[in-house]
C-alpha positions in Angstrom: 40.3 -1.0 -6.7 38.6 1.9 -3.8 37.1 0.9 -0.9 33.5 0.8 0.1 32.3 3.7 1.7 28.4 2.5 2.0 26.7 -0.8 0.6 23.3 -1.2 0.2 22.2 -4.8 0.3 18.9 -6.1 -1.1 19.5 -10.1 0.0 15.7 -11.3 -1.2 17.7 -14.7 -1.8 19.9 -14.6 1.0 18.7 -17.8 2.4 19.0 -19.5 -0.8 21.9 -18.4 -1.8 25.4 -20.9 -0.4 27.7 -18.9 1.7 26.1 -15.6 1.0 24.3 -15.1 4.3 27.1 -15.5 6.5 29.5 -13.6 4.4 26.7 -10.4 4.5 25.9 -11.1 8.3 29.7 -10.5 9.2 29.9 -7.4 6.8 26.3 -5.8 8.6 28.0 -6.9 11.9 31.3 -5.1 11.0 30.4 -1.7 9.3 26.8 -1.5 10.0 27.0 2.1 10.4 26.9 2.5 6.4 25.0 -0.5 5.2 21.6 -0.4 3.9 19.4 -3.7 4.1 16.3 -4.3 2.2 14.5 -8.1 2.2 11.9 -9.6 2.2 9.4 -12.6 2.8 8.4 -13.4 -0.6 11.2 -15.9 -1.5 12.8 -17.4 2.0 9.1 -18.2 3.4 7.3 -18.2 0.2 5.3 -15.6 0.7 5.0 -14.3 -2.6 1.2 -12.7 -2.7 1.6 -11.4 0.9 3.7 -8.0 -0.2 5.4 -7.9 2.9 9.2 -5.9 2.9 11.1 -4.3 5.5 14.4 -2.8 5.9 17.2 -2.3 8.7 19.9 0.3 8.7 21.3 3.8 9.9 18.3 6.0 11.9 18.2 8.7 9.4 17.9 6.8 6.2 15.4 4.8 7.4 13.4 7.7 8.9 13.8 9.0 5.5 12.5 6.1 3.8 9.4 6.0 6.0 8.5 9.6 4.9 8.8 8.7 1.2 6.6 5.7 1.7 3.9 7.3 3.5 3.6 9.3 0.5 3.4 7.0 -2.1 2.5 3.3 -1.0 2.1 1.9 2.4 -0.2 -1.1 2.2 0.3 -3.6 4.5 -2.8 -5.6 5.6 -2.8 -6.4 9.2 -2.7 -10.3 8.4 -0.3 -10.0 6.3 2.2 -8.3 8.9 0.8 -10.9 11.4 2.5 -13.8 9.1 5.7 -12.0 8.6 5.8 -11.6 12.2 5.4 -15.5 12.7 7.3 -16.2 10.0 10.1 -14.0 10.6 10.4 -15.3 14.5 9.4 -19.0 13.9 11.2 -22.0 13.3 13.9 -21.3 11.3 14.9 -25.2 10.8 13.0 -25.6 7.6 15.3 -23.3 5.8 18.2 -25.6 5.4 15.2 -28.9 5.0 14.7 -26.5 1.7 17.7 -25.6 0.6 19.0 -28.8 0.2 15.6 -30.1 -1.5 16.7 -26.9 -3.9 19.8 -28.4 -4.3 19.0 -32.0 -5.5 16.9 -30.5 -7.9 19.1 -28.2 -8.8 21.4 -30.7 -10.0 19.1 -33.1 -11.9 18.1 -30.1 -14.1 21.6 -28.9 -14.4 23.0 -32.5 -15.0 19.8 -32.8 -18.0 20.4 -29.8 -19.7 23.7 -30.3 -19.9 23.4 -33.6 -21.7 22.3 -31.8 -24.9 24.3 -31.1 -27.6 24.4 -27.3 -28.0 23.7 -26.7 -24.4 25.7 -25.5 -21.6 24.2 -25.2 -18.5 26.2 -23.5 -15.8 25.8 -24.5 -12.0 24.0 -21.8 -10.0 24.9 -20.8 -6.6 22.1 -19.3 -5.0 18.0 -18.8 -6.1 16.1 -21.6 -8.0 16.5 -20.7 -11.5 19.1 -22.1 -14.2 20.2 -20.1 -17.2 21.4 -22.5 -19.4 23.6 -21.3 -22.7 22.0 -22.2 -26.0 24.7 -20.6 -28.4 25.2 -24.4 -29.7 21.1 -24.2 -31.4 21.6 -20.8 -32.7 21.2 -21.6 -36.7 19.4 -25.2 -36.6 16.0 -25.6 -38.5 13.1 -27.0 -36.5 11.5 -30.5 -38.3 9.0 -27.7 -39.7 12.1 -25.8 -41.3 11.7 -22.9 -39.4 15.3 -21.3 -38.0 16.1 -21.0 -34.4 17.4 -17.6 -34.6 17.2 -16.3 -31.4 16.3 -17.5 -28.0 13.1 -15.8 -28.0 12.3 -18.5 -30.9 13.6 -21.4 -29.5 11.6 -21.0 -26.2 8.3 -20.5 -28.7 9.4 -23.7 -30.1 9.6 -25.3 -26.6 6.1 -24.4 -25.7 4.5 -25.4 -29.6 6.6 -28.6 -29.7 7.3 -30.3 -26.1 4.7 -27.9 -24.5 7.4 -26.3 -22.0 7.0 -22.8 -21.1 10.8 -20.8 -20.3 11.5 -17.5 -20.1 14.0 -16.2 -22.6 17.6 -15.1 -21.6 17.4 -11.2 -23.6 14.8 -10.1 -20.4 17.8 -10.7 -18.3 20.5 -9.6 -20.3 21.5 -13.3 -20.9 20.8 -13.6 -24.8 21.4 -16.9 -26.0 20.0 -18.4 -22.8 16.8 -19.3 -21.3 15.4 -18.7 -17.9 13.9 -22.2 -15.8 13.1 -22.2 -12.4 13.3 -25.3 -10.0 10.7 -24.1 -7.6 8.6 -27.5 -8.2 8.4 -31.1 -7.7 11.4 -33.4 -9.1 9.4 -35.0 -11.3 7.9 -32.3 -12.8 11.5 -31.4 -13.6 12.7 -34.5 -15.0 9.7 -34.6 -17.5 10.0 -30.6 -18.8 13.8 -31.6 -19.2 12.8 -34.6 -20.8 10.8 -33.0 -22.9 13.1 -30.2 -23.8 15.8 -33.2 -24.6 13.4 -34.7 -26.9 12.7 -31.0 -28.7 16.5 -30.3 -29.0 17.5 -33.5 -30.7 14.7 -32.7 -33.7 16.3 -29.9 -34.4 18.9 -29.8 -37.5 
């Protein structure tokens, strides 16, 4: 395998990926002249609506990026910029606390989904989503007689039958599967997974 000559990194979930942040930092320190890093405040600092992103890399690349962006979109307001500055320069200890909470939620969801016959939920190493494989449910029928012929049909069934919203895996190239975010309370996740268990148990 040929060695990498240049690397472009988009670590939006960097602080939420186990062991990722340290590996990326080590690479950037050693190969800074060949590394472009694009990031933002949406994930790590829960500032999704503020729409603040930033990049670091070789000066010539950054200059070209700034020239291009200035002619397309360069509209972060001063309030959002000040908020991002406070987030990046402020205390970072909450990130470890939040990651610990995410890990508890992840383990809860993975455990509950893996209790369902026909579902296999891998344990993710980062971010806050699970993508359970539902191959074992394809071909089954709902209590109303509708055949579960795809993951899209399955999540429609979840929504109609037990009022749980999910995203079908085809949208992420992971069909047959679906995506659930565990960026919410353990109580809400427990309730949602129990409802999914009930809906799947009713399939024949």
